[in-house]
N, C-alpha and C positions, 0 to 999 in steps of 0.2 A: 438449515440453511447454511451454506459455506461462507467463509469470510469474504471470498472473492465476489460471490453473488450478493452479499449484504452490502458491500461498498458500491457495486454496480447499480443496485436498485436505488440507493440513496444519493447518488452522484448528481451534482449539477456544476457544469464547468464555469469557473469564475470568469473565464475569459470571453466565451461566446454564449453562454447560457443553455447549451445543448444538455439534455439529460441522459444520453446514451454513452456508456463507457465500457471499456474492457478492463479487467483487473487481473494480474498475474503476480505470483510470487517469484522472487528472484534472489540469488545469492551472489555476493561479490567478495573478492579477496581484499584484504587490507593492505597495509604497507609493511615493509621490513620482511621478517621471517614468514609471515603468512603468505606474502606475495610469492616469495621464493618457493615455498612449499605447496603453493596453490591451495591453501586452506581457506575455504569460503565461510568466514566467520560473520560477516555482515549480511543479514537477511531482511529483505524489504518486501512490501506490497506495493506494486506500481499500479496506479489507476489513471488510465488515459482516455481522454475525450475522443469519441470516434468520429467527431466533425472536424476539429482543428488540430487535435494532437497533443493538446496541453496534457502534461502528465504531472501527477503528484506522487511523492514516495512517502510511505509510512513504515516505520520500524516495527518489524514483526514481534520482537521481544517485548515492545510495549503494548501493541494492539492485542496480541493473542497470548501474551506471557502470563497473565493473571486470569483465572476463570472468573467470570462475573463481571469483568471490567470492560468487555468488549462493547456492551450496550452503552455503557457510560462514556467510553471514548468516542463511539460513533455519534452519540448525542452532542458531545462537545464539538466535534468536527462539523457536523451537518446541522446543528441547531435543533 
């Protein structure tokens, strides 16, 4: 199961209670030299509620950076 589908299957919107979501990986530039050179160093997983649009962002280096930790992180996030 991919990281995106794992987050989508466990999602429950804290704002409206909806359980349907879409998850996408995205990358952004930082400030300073990385912005000038368009180096996308900041990588996130965005999980958005399909009903109200509420979105949560998770740092990919933390969520997927260490093998075996993904389940532990998801358990902490989703209970």
